[in-house]
C-alpha positions, -999 to 999 in steps of 0.1 A, spaced: 0 0 0 29 23 9 46 16 -25 14 25 -44 12 58 -25 49 65 -31 46 60 -68 13 78 -71 26 110 -55 54 117 -81 30 109 -109 5 134 -95 33 159 -91 43 154 -127 7 158 -139 4 190 -119 37 204 -134 25 195 -169 -6 215 -164 9 244 -145 23 262 -175 -8 261 -197 -30 270 -167 -8 300 -159 -8 310 -196 -46 308 -197 -51 327 -165 -26 354 -175 -42 359 -209 -77 360 -194 -65 387 -169 -49 408 -196 -78 405 -220 -102 414 -191 -80 445 -184 -80 455 -220 -118 452 -223 -124 470 -190 -103 500 -199 -113 500 -236 -91 499 -267 -68 528 -275 -85 557 -292 -61 556 -321 -73 521 -331 -108 535 -339 -98 569 -352 -68 559 -373 -70 522 -382 -45 526 -411 -19 541 -388 -25 514 -362 -20 487 -388 12 504 -400 25 505 -364 16 469 -358 34 459 -390 64 479 -379 64 462 -345 62 429 -363 92 438 -384 112 447 -353 102 415 -336 113 396 -367 146 414 -366 150 402 -330 144 366 -342 171 370 -368 196 384 -343 189 356 -318 192 331 -346 226 344 -356 237 341 -319 224 305 -319 244 296 -350 275 311 -335 271 291 -303 264 259 -322 294 262 -344 315 271 -314 304 242 -292 295 215 -317 310 225 -351 285 206 -373 291 199 -410 260 217 -422 260 251 -439 254 282 -419 223 290 -439 208 257 -432 215 260 -394 200 295 -395 170 280 -413 165 254 -387 164 280 -359 139 301 -377 117 272 -388 113 260 -352 103 294 -338 66 285 -338 73 253 -319 76 275 -288 39 279 -287 32 242 -283 25 230 -247 55 216 -228 82 239 -242 102 208 -254 91 203 -290 113 232 -302 144 216 -287 132 181 -300 127 194 -336 160 213 -336 179 182 -325 160 160 -350 173 182 -378 208 182 -364 211 145 -354 217 131 -389 249 153 -391 264 137 -360 252 161 -333 244 141 -301 216 148 -277 242 160 -251 257 185 -275 222 198 -284 215 202 -247 248 220 -242 240 245 -270 205 251 -254 221 257 -221 246 282 -235 218 299 -254 198 303 -222 229 316 -203 235 342 -229 199 354 -228 199 355 -190 232 374 -190 217 399 -215 187 403 -192 208 410 -162 230 435 -181 199 455 -194 181 455 -160 214 465 -142 221 493 -166 185 507 -164 188 505 -126 222 522 -125 210 550 -148 179 556 -126 155 547 -153 133 528 -129 111 546 -104 115 515 -81 79 513 -72 68 479 -60 63 463 -94 97 476 -108 114 466 -76 101 430 -78 109 428 -115 144 442 -111 154 422 -81 139 390 -96 158 396 -129 191 402 -111 186 372 -89 179 349 -118 210 362 -135 230 353 -105 215 318 -107 228 317 -143 263 323 -129 258 293 -106 246 272 -135 277 282 -154 298 269 -125 279 237 -125 285 233 -162 322 239 -156 322 209 -132 301 186 -153 313 194 -188 348 207 -185 357 198 -220 329 220 -234 337 249 -212 374 245 -220 365 249 -257 345 280 -250 373 297 -231 401 281 -251 410 313 -269 402 350 -271 383 343 -303 361 318 -285 354 342 -257 347 370 -282 321 347 -299 303 341 -266 303 379 -259 291 385 -294 261 361 -287 253 381 -256 255 413 -275 231 400 -301 206 390 -273 209 426 -259 202 439 -294 172 415 -296 157 430 -264 164 465 -278 144 456 -309 116 445 -287 119 478 -268 116 497 -301 85 477 -310 71 485 -275 80 521 -280 61 523 -313 30 507 -297 31 531 -267 35 560 -291 3 550 -308 -18 543 -276 -3 570 -253 17 595 -274 21 620 -245 40 595 -223 77 601 -218 97 570 -225 133 558 -233 147 528 -251 168 516 -221 139 513 -197 116 497 -224 143 472 -233 148 463 -197 110 459 -192 109 436 -223 138 416 -209 121 413 -175 89 402 -191 107 376 -212 125 363 -181 92 358 -163 78 337 -192 111 318 -195 111 306 -158 75 296 -159 76 258 -166 54 247 -195 41 281 -205 41 281 -243 65 309 -253 57 326 -220 22 332 -232 1 351 -207 29 354 -182 49 380 -202 17 399 -209 8 401 -172 43 414 -164 42 440 -192 7 452 -181 18 456 -145 50 474 -153 35 497 -179 2 505 -161 18 532 -138 31 551 -168 7 543 -196 -25 538 -176 -54 517 -188 -39 511 -223 -12 489 -208 -31 456 -214 -39 465 -250 -3 473 -256 9 440 -242 -16 421 -263 -5 441 -294 31 432 -287 23 395 -284 4 397 -317 34 412 -334 56 385 -319 33 357 -332 33 373 -367 71 377 -366 75 340 -355 52 329 -384 73 349 -409 105 335 -394 92 299 -397 82 304 -433 116 320 -442 134 292 -423 115 265 -442 125 281 -475 162 284 -464 162 247 -454 147 237 -487 172 258 -506 202 245 -487 192 209 -494 210 195 -463 224 161 -467 241 141 -439 277 131 -447 283 95 -458 285 72 -429 270 97 -404 245 82 -380 218 99 -360 228 99 -323 
């Protein structure tokens, strides 16, 4: 009887963890949509629909630029840590093509599909995990840098929401440093390759810089949407980029939330509400819509790149 209970408890815990992310996403989106409906849509949406569409398309383009920058960083990390035999264009296509997989429940299909495309070229599951870990560390480092710069420059008013977001972001960045130390212990050969030369270190820093530029592109998209909904609000790119990074981080650490759906919108709404007012929820939803459109464009472009590259595994290579 005791054995049955002991095995049932972990199973129940796993089922709860599997449903936690989708439930949090649904609850977050319901809250943000309710906020948007309660406060009403921005006046510009009704009075100038053409301008609103143009701003949304511009925000989509900026989000697509962010996907391109992140993809370049992923290719740099992949070639640094694994050095596959595929063309750079095909690797880049794989990254873009799997962007929409982030929206599937579980947050594991994107990694699985990427590895499935890389495995025939001799990339092992351990190497794919190492690249995913390095990618996450670079993104977390970029988040910590942006939030730290915004805090040092006094761009946050340090009200309760900003204090929570700032301290949480910096704490998670510190945890990323601990994770790096763990990686040093468990995978010394990989870390030795990363820090083997100045060129390798420069590539890692280049990937972090690309992630910072990605958050800056998101900040520009957010700035355009705020300018449409609340044109009189004073804003700056540093604080908006840091807000986007903090919102991304909240969605990243929520297990099972598809692409941070709902979680990021709640954080954006809470952080923007003191400045923008009732239009914060509508802005958060518009930014998510732009992100979905950008990911769809990236997936289409990635598929075309993969077809054009015609990747073929080398003779004798086995999927591992």
